[in-house]
One Martini backbone bead per residue (centre of mass of N, CA, C, O) as a GRO file, in nm:
protein
  292
    1MET     BB    1   2.332  -1.873   1.309
    2LYS     BB    2   2.125  -1.964   1.045
    3THR     BB    3   2.129  -2.298   0.845
    4ASN     BB    4   1.850  -2.451   0.827
    5GLY     BB    5   1.706  -2.535   0.523
    6GLU     BB    6   1.455  -2.725   0.626
    7GLU     BB    7   1.328  -2.506   0.755
    8LYS     BB    8   1.066  -2.319   0.778
    9ASN     BB    9   1.168  -2.011   0.713
   10ALA     BB   10   1.458  -1.991   0.728
   11VAL     BB   11   1.738  -1.834   0.873
   12LEU     BB   12   2.010  -1.740   0.687
   13GLY     BB   13   2.322  -1.718   0.642
   14GLY     BB   14   2.437  -1.454   0.446
   15THR     BB   15   2.158  -1.285   0.467
   16LEU     BB   16   1.934  -1.048   0.334
   17TYR     BB   17   1.649  -0.896   0.493
   18LEU     BB   18   1.342  -0.762   0.378
   19VAL     BB   19   1.136  -0.590   0.613
   20GLY     BB   20   0.813  -0.542   0.645
   21THR     BB   21   0.640  -0.274   0.799
   22PRO     BB   22   0.429  -0.093   0.946
   23ILE     BB   23   0.232   0.219   0.874
   24GLY     BB   24   0.040   0.182   1.169
   25ASN     BB   25  -0.059  -0.122   1.194
   26LEU     BB   26   0.050  -0.390   1.379
   27SER     BB   27  -0.133  -0.618   1.243
   28ASP     BB   28   0.044  -0.613   0.964
   29LEU     BB   29   0.238  -0.805   1.085
   30SER     BB   30   0.402  -1.077   1.008
   31GLU     BB   31   0.509  -1.384   1.102
   32ARG     BB   32   0.770  -1.382   0.936
   33ALA     BB   33   0.880  -1.113   1.036
   34VAL     BB   34   0.906  -1.199   1.333
   35LYS     BB   35   1.102  -1.430   1.283
   36VAL     BB   36   1.335  -1.269   1.155
   37LEU     BB   37   1.372  -1.065   1.387
   38SER     BB   38   1.436  -1.294   1.598
   39GLU     BB   39   1.678  -1.461   1.417
   40ALA     BB   40   1.855  -1.259   1.344
   41ASP     BB   41   2.165  -1.138   1.419
   42PHE     BB   42   2.077  -0.854   1.290
   43ILE     BB   43   1.969  -0.500   1.274
   44ALA     BB   44   1.885  -0.274   1.019
   45ALA     BB   45   1.819   0.077   1.084
   46GLU     BB   46   1.709   0.387   1.027
   47ASP     BB   47   1.577   0.393   1.331
   48THR     BB   48   1.643   0.268   1.638
   49ARG     BB   49   1.405   0.393   1.794
   50VAL     BB   50   1.170   0.299   1.629
   51SER     BB   51   1.242  -0.007   1.615
   52GLY     BB   52   1.261  -0.047   1.922
   53LYS     BB   53   0.957  -0.023   1.976
   54LEU     BB   54   0.871  -0.269   1.811
   55LEU     BB   55   1.044  -0.481   1.958
   56ALA     BB   56   0.921  -0.434   2.237
   57VAL     BB   57   0.636  -0.527   2.168
   58LEU     BB   58   0.754  -0.819   2.073
   59GLY     BB   59   0.998  -0.907   2.265
   60ILE     BB   60   1.271  -0.807   2.122
   61LYS     BB   61   1.624  -0.879   2.146
   62LYS     BB   62   1.851  -0.683   1.947
   63GLU     BB   63   2.087  -0.605   1.742
   64MET     BB   64   2.165  -0.270   1.633
   65ILE     BB   65   2.202  -0.083   1.322
   66SER     BB   66   2.264   0.202   1.170
   67TYR     BB   67   2.077   0.295   0.856
   68PHE     BB   68   2.128   0.575   0.651
   69GLU     BB   69   2.172   0.820   0.430
   70HIS     BB   70   2.448   0.949   0.589
   71ASN     BB   71   2.578   0.624   0.639
   72LYS     BB   72   2.563   0.408   0.400
   73ALA     BB   73   2.855   0.375   0.309
   74GLN     BB   74   2.980   0.279   0.576
   75LYS     BB   75   2.760   0.072   0.681
   76GLY     BB   76   2.749  -0.103   0.432
   77GLU     BB   77   3.028  -0.231   0.476
   78VAL     BB   78   2.972  -0.354   0.750
   79ILE     BB   79   2.736  -0.534   0.671
   80LEU     BB   80   2.876  -0.691   0.445
   81ALA     BB   81   3.098  -0.822   0.615
   82ARG     BB   82   2.897  -0.986   0.792
   83LEU     BB   83   2.767  -1.141   0.562
   84LEU     BB   84   3.034  -1.273   0.453
   85ALA     BB   85   3.076  -1.413   0.749
   86GLY     BB   86   2.753  -1.539   0.794
   87GLU     BB   87   2.549  -1.340   0.859
   88SER     BB   88   2.233  -1.212   0.953
   89CYS     BB   89   2.002  -0.959   0.807
   90ALA     BB   90   1.768  -0.711   0.906
   91LEU     BB   91   1.587  -0.484   0.712
   92VAL     BB   92   1.466  -0.160   0.819
   93THR     BB   93   1.227   0.075   0.833
   94ASP     BB   94   1.013   0.285   0.979
   95ALA     BB   95   0.806   0.226   0.727
   96GLY     BB   96   0.757  -0.042   0.545
   97MET     BB   97   0.952  -0.074   0.262
   98PRO     BB   98   1.251  -0.140   0.200
   99ALA     BB   99   1.408   0.035  -0.078
  100ILE     BB  100   1.165   0.247  -0.095
  101SER     BB  101   1.263   0.539  -0.088
  102ASP     BB  102   1.550   0.418   0.024
  103PRO     BB  103   1.868   0.334   0.137
  104GLY     BB  104   1.839   0.021   0.087
  105GLU     BB  105   1.907   0.021  -0.211
  106ALA     BB  106   2.222   0.025  -0.174
  107LEU     BB  107   2.247  -0.246  -0.021
  108VAL     BB  108   2.131  -0.428  -0.240
  109ALA     BB  109   2.344  -0.352  -0.453
  110LEU     BB  110   2.589  -0.447  -0.288
  111CYS     BB  111   2.503  -0.743  -0.263
  112ALA     BB  112   2.484  -0.801  -0.566
  113GLU     BB  113   2.787  -0.740  -0.628
  114HIS     BB  114   2.878  -0.980  -0.393
  115GLY     BB  115   2.667  -1.229  -0.381
  116VAL     BB  116   2.438  -1.163  -0.182
  117PRO     BB  117   2.168  -1.271  -0.047
  118VAL     BB  118   1.820  -1.171  -0.109
  119SER     BB  119   1.529  -1.131   0.099
  120VAL     BB  120   1.168  -1.107   0.109
  121ILE     BB  121   0.931  -0.950   0.337
  122PRO     BB  122   0.633  -0.873   0.288
  123GLY     BB  123   0.464  -0.549   0.301
  124PRO     BB  124   0.382  -0.254   0.348
  125CYS     BB  125   0.288   0.014   0.110
  126ALA     BB  126   0.210   0.332   0.061
  127ALA     BB  127   0.189   0.364  -0.246
  128VAL     BB  128   0.001   0.120  -0.311
  129SER     BB  129  -0.221   0.182  -0.110
  130ALA     BB  130  -0.298   0.463  -0.229
  131LEU     BB  131  -0.367   0.367  -0.513
  132ALA     BB  132  -0.604   0.183  -0.427
  133LEU     BB  133  -0.767   0.438  -0.291
  134SER     BB  134  -0.795   0.669  -0.520
  135GLY     BB  135  -0.970   0.603  -0.801
  136LEU     BB  136  -0.748   0.566  -1.001
  137SER     BB  137  -0.546   0.461  -1.221
  138THR     BB  138  -0.362   0.124  -1.210
  139ARG     BB  139  -0.228   0.027  -1.476
  140ARG     BB  140  -0.043   0.290  -1.468
  141PHE     BB  141   0.260   0.394  -1.288
  142HIS     BB  142   0.441   0.666  -1.112
  143PHE     BB  143   0.713   0.663  -0.890
  144GLU     BB  144   0.868   0.949  -0.721
  145GLY     BB  145   0.830   1.038  -0.441
  146PHE     BB  146   1.037   1.287  -0.380
  147LEU     BB  147   1.083   1.597  -0.448
  148PRO     BB  148   1.274   1.830  -0.521
  149ARG     BB  149   1.395   2.122  -0.347
  150GLU     BB  150   1.523   2.252  -0.570
  151THR     BB  151   1.385   2.468  -0.781
  152LYS     BB  152   1.504   2.391  -1.061
  153GLU     BB  153   1.484   2.079  -1.034
  154ARG     BB  154   1.181   2.075  -0.973
  155ARG     BB  155   1.076   2.207  -1.233
  156GLU     BB  156   1.199   2.001  -1.428
  157ARG     BB  157   1.054   1.752  -1.314
  158LEU     BB  158   0.762   1.854  -1.360
  159ALA     BB  159   0.781   1.873  -1.665
  160VAL     BB  160   0.807   1.568  -1.702
  161LEU     BB  161   0.551   1.472  -1.545
  162ALA     BB  162   0.335   1.628  -1.717
  163ALA     BB  163   0.378   1.421  -1.975
  164LEU     BB  164   0.264   1.190  -1.824
  165PRO     BB  165   0.004   0.934  -1.836
  166ASP     BB  166   0.058   0.843  -1.562
  167THR     BB  167   0.013   0.775  -1.258
  168LEU     BB  168   0.097   0.962  -0.972
  169ILE     BB  169   0.350   0.922  -0.699
  170LEU     BB  170   0.375   1.086  -0.382
  171TYR     BB  171   0.568   1.226  -0.126
  172GLU     BB  172   0.472   1.408   0.192
  173ALA     BB  173   0.510   1.651   0.414
  174PRO     BB  174   0.319   1.867   0.593
  175HIS     BB  175   0.522   2.128   0.580
  176ARG     BB  176   0.522   2.089   0.235
  177LEU     BB  177   0.241   2.067   0.098
  178LYS     BB  178   0.159   2.349  -0.005
  179LYS     BB  179   0.394   2.389  -0.202
  180THR     BB  180   0.346   2.133  -0.369
  181LEU     BB  181   0.057   2.201  -0.462
  182ALA     BB  182   0.137   2.461  -0.607
  183ASP     BB  183   0.338   2.331  -0.809
  184LEU     BB  184   0.141   2.127  -0.929
  185SER     BB  185  -0.071   2.330  -1.032
  186ASP     BB  186   0.120   2.476  -1.225
  187ALA     BB  187   0.215   2.212  -1.393
  188LEU     BB  188  -0.081   2.032  -1.412
  189GLY     BB  189  -0.328   2.161  -1.304
  190ALA     BB  190  -0.673   2.030  -1.281
  191ARG     BB  191  -0.623   1.766  -1.145
  192LYS     BB  192  -0.662   1.479  -1.009
  193ILE     BB  193  -0.671   1.391  -0.646
  194ALA     BB  194  -0.518   1.186  -0.389
  195LEU     BB  195  -0.517   1.218  -0.032
  196CYS     BB  196  -0.313   1.024   0.181
  197ARG     BB  197  -0.360   0.960   0.534
  198GLU     BB  198  -0.298   0.762   0.797
  199MET     BB  199  -0.265   0.480   0.715
  200THR     BB  200  -0.421   0.235   0.928
  201LYS     BB  201  -0.528   0.445   1.110
  202ARG     BB  202  -0.764   0.608   1.291
  203ASN     BB  203  -0.720   0.882   1.088
  204GLU     BB  204  -0.793   0.792   0.821
  205GLU     BB  205  -0.751   0.956   0.488
  206THR     BB  206  -0.938   1.029   0.178
  207LEU     BB  207  -0.886   1.278  -0.070
  208ARG     BB  208  -1.102   1.361  -0.341
  209THR     BB  209  -0.981   1.581  -0.596
  210THR     BB  210  -0.817   1.876  -0.679
  211LEU     BB  211  -0.549   2.067  -0.685
  212PRO     BB  212  -0.681   2.344  -0.621
  213ASP     BB  213  -0.866   2.239  -0.386
  214ALA     BB  214  -0.635   2.132  -0.212
  215LEU     BB  215  -0.493   2.403  -0.177
  216GLU     BB  216  -0.725   2.550  -0.043
  217ARG     BB  217  -0.755   2.370   0.203
  218TYR     BB  218  -0.429   2.378   0.297
  219THR     BB  219  -0.448   2.691   0.342
  220ALA     BB  220  -0.680   2.685   0.569
  221GLU     BB  221  -0.535   2.418   0.673
  222GLU     BB  222  -0.346   2.212   0.870
  223PRO     BB  223  -0.146   1.974   0.808
  224ARG     BB  224  -0.165   1.613   0.889
  225GLY     BB  225   0.061   1.404   0.840
  226GLU     BB  226   0.142   1.176   0.616
  227PHE     BB  227   0.173   1.186   0.255
  228VAL     BB  228  -0.008   1.062  -0.032
  229LEU     BB  229   0.009   1.131  -0.379
  230VAL     BB  230  -0.249   1.093  -0.624
  231ILE     BB  231  -0.223   1.147  -0.979
  232GLU     BB  232  -0.332   1.230  -1.264
  233GLY     BB  233  -0.269   1.187  -1.569
  234GLY     BB  234  -0.192   1.274  -1.868
  235PRO     BB  235  -0.228   1.300  -2.179
  236ALA     BB  236  -0.199   1.035  -2.387
  237ALA     BB  237  -0.079   1.186  -2.638
  238ALA     BB  238   0.205   1.252  -2.514
  239ALA     BB  239   0.287   0.913  -2.554
  240SER     BB  240   0.214   0.877  -2.847
  241PRO     BB  241   0.346   0.739  -3.136
  242GLN     BB  242   0.127   0.882  -3.330
  243ASN     BB  243   0.232   1.156  -3.192
  244ASP     BB  244   0.403   1.377  -3.391
  245LEU     BB  245   0.551   1.663  -3.277
  246SER     BB  246   0.737   1.740  -3.524
  247LEU     BB  247   0.485   1.836  -3.705
  248LEU     BB  248   0.475   2.078  -3.548
  249SER     BB  249   0.477   2.374  -3.465
  250PRO     BB  250   0.622   2.554  -3.228
  251GLU     BB  251   0.356   2.671  -3.120
  252GLU     BB  252   0.201   2.396  -3.105
  253HIS     BB  253   0.396   2.251  -2.922
  254VAL     BB  254   0.364   2.438  -2.678
  255ALA     BB  255   0.054   2.423  -2.658
  256PHE     BB  256   0.036   2.128  -2.589
  257TYR     BB  257   0.167   2.158  -2.302
  258GLU     BB  258  -0.018   2.370  -2.187
  259LYS     BB  259  -0.279   2.189  -2.201
  260SER     BB  260  -0.152   1.987  -1.974
  261GLY     BB  261  -0.045   2.233  -1.748
  262MET     BB  262   0.180   2.399  -1.830
  263ARG     BB  263   0.397   2.630  -1.824
  264ARG     BB  264   0.536   2.812  -2.063
  265MET     BB  265   0.842   2.764  -1.995
  266ASP     BB  266   0.815   2.456  -1.966
  267ALA     BB  267   0.705   2.409  -2.254
  268ILE     BB  268   0.950   2.520  -2.401
  269LYS     BB  269   1.157   2.326  -2.288
  270ARG     BB  270   1.023   2.063  -2.380
  271ALA     BB  271   1.011   2.131  -2.686
  272ALA     BB  272   1.315   2.176  -2.722
  273ALA     BB  273   1.394   1.885  -2.649
  274ASP     BB  274   1.233   1.746  -2.875
  275ARG     BB  275   1.388   1.930  -3.111
  276GLY     BB  276   1.697   1.991  -3.038
  277VAL     BB  277   1.691   2.283  -2.898
  278PRO     BB  278   1.730   2.565  -2.763
  279LYS     BB  279   1.536   2.744  -2.560
  280SER     BB  280   1.616   3.029  -2.661
  281GLU     BB  281   1.551   2.979  -2.959
  282LEU     BB  282   1.246   2.921  -2.924
  283TYR     BB  283   1.175   3.186  -2.780
  284ARG     BB  284   1.255   3.375  -3.011
  285LEU     BB  285   1.064   3.259  -3.222
  286LEU     BB  286   0.802   3.319  -3.074
  287GLN     BB  287   0.838   3.622  -3.054
  288LYS     BB  288   0.843   3.671  -3.357
  289GLU     BB  289   0.559   3.553  -3.415
  290ASP     BB  290   0.407   3.758  -3.231
  291ARG     BB  291   0.498   4.016  -3.391
  292GLU     BB  292   0.372   3.905  -3.671
   0.00000   0.00000   0.00000
């Protein structure tokens, strides 16, 4: 247990360290990260096999405890108890920054609740790296992580994202990429997209195209590697306080969202939420107007 506060970058007891690890290129690991991994009393890892390989390359032998999505409640309490007893812990994810779209978020919250100090050792982050590579606006962005897998929840979430003017950042696995691109095309229309894969690795690639063209490409060829999708934001008017949608007729309101790339039923749902009326009521009203 390290307690010498006068030492530069000392690893202190009773502290949780969030250690950023490479997303592909081992040379991106910082000297401070190596120091903390070497000197922490134990390491909490999303996958001990993956982190074990990294530690082996570094010549570090250290006790590891598994901490991942399906055991975070139980193991979080175990880690917290050891931190409260004065031990230091380095938290790592498989690649990149822990606690970003990662179960480490819950551990940080638990430490904050119990007054346990948390320190960050910055490192690579796939989301920010892809944003920088995208060629799209970086002034404001919305990080979504992974989309919901359940169809209804996914569709509802996409309807919300479609109305955002900010650049969108998503994560996706290769075996789900084609379905996600199809859903994004339906919900967002022909927006620009940058697909970043294998970042910092030998086969790093950034494809800058549109959603329909990306879908066409990856329908014809099998996606390989983990992807970060960076997508152009929606029309700025959608979030402008000067654009009072309540002044529009129901038909104009729905048409506004359809023009941003939403499917009709998603546009009706969004407009109904804006107007504070049930979706079914707005749908019946539009059908009546169509008949007239």
